[in-house]
N, C-alpha and C positions, 0 to 999 in steps of 0.2 A: 363395018363397025357401027355401033349405035351408042348414043349417049342417052341414058335413062335418068330422068329427073323425077323423083317420087316425093311428093309433099304429103307428109303424114302428121298426125297429131303427136304431141310430145309423149303422151301415154303409150303409144304404140311403137315409138322409135327404137328403144333399146332392144325389145324383143325382135323387131324386124331386122335390125343390124346384126344381131346374133345369128338369126336364121340365114341371112344372106352370106355371112361369113362362113357358117357351117357348110354352105353349098359351094364354097370356094370363090366367092365374089369379093372383090375389094370395093369398099364403100367409103365415100367421103361424106361427112355429115356437116351440114350447115344449119345454124339456128336461124329461124325466120319467125315472123309474126303475121297472123292472119288479120284481115281487115274487118270482117263482120263481127266476130266475137272478141277480137283483140286478144287472142290467146296465142301462146307459143306453139309454133309448128316446127317441124324439122324437114329440111330439104335434103334428100339423099341423092348423090350423084354416083352413077356406075357407068363404066364403059365396057360393053360386052360385044361379042360377035353377034351377027344377025340371028343365028340359030338359037341363041340363048335368051332372046327377048321374051318369048312366051313363058319360059321357066321362071325368069325373074318376076314377071307379072303374076304368075301363079303363087309364088312365095309371098309377094306383097298382099295379094288377095286373101291368103290364108292367115296373115298376121295383123291385118288392119281392119278392125270392125267398126261399124257405125253404132252410135249410141243416141239415145233421146235425151235432150236437155231442155230445161225450162229457163227462159231468159225473160227478164222484165224489159219491155221497151221503154224508151225515154218518155217521160210523162208529157202530155200535151200542155201547151201554154194555157193556163187557166184564165178564163174571162169572168169578170164580175164576181170574183171570189169563189167560183165553182172549182172543185177539184175532184176528179174521179180517178183513183189510181188505176192504171192500166192492168189488164189481166196478163199473166205470164204467157209467153208464146212457146209452143212446143216446136223445137227445131232438131233436125238430125245433124249430128256432128260425127267426125271421125271418118273412117275409110281412108282412101288415098286418092290423090290426083296424080296421074302418071303421064309424063310427056316422053315420047320416044323420038329422038332426033338423029338424023344422019350425021355421022362424025368421021373424020379422017385423022389418022395418027401421023405425027411428024417427028422425026428424030432430030434433036438439036445438039 
């Protein structure tokens, strides 16, 4: 058994959950927040057999796309009354970060 944790952007989560459910996977959805852009993310948890890992990763790859965004960095501390607004930075956001962990099931 494997435990798959997929961290995806909020925009991609609903479509991905629907796709995984259509493929017969049960998904637990947890809201989370990223550190860099401080935007909402979603962490999806799935428990699958070892043979199903590649299929799940393929579904994630098909439904989570990267996008280009422009963000404004924090302005530097101005000295002597000088102020130069920083230029926006181009960053890639989206896609997915996937962790595959060894798991064991226990009957309680």
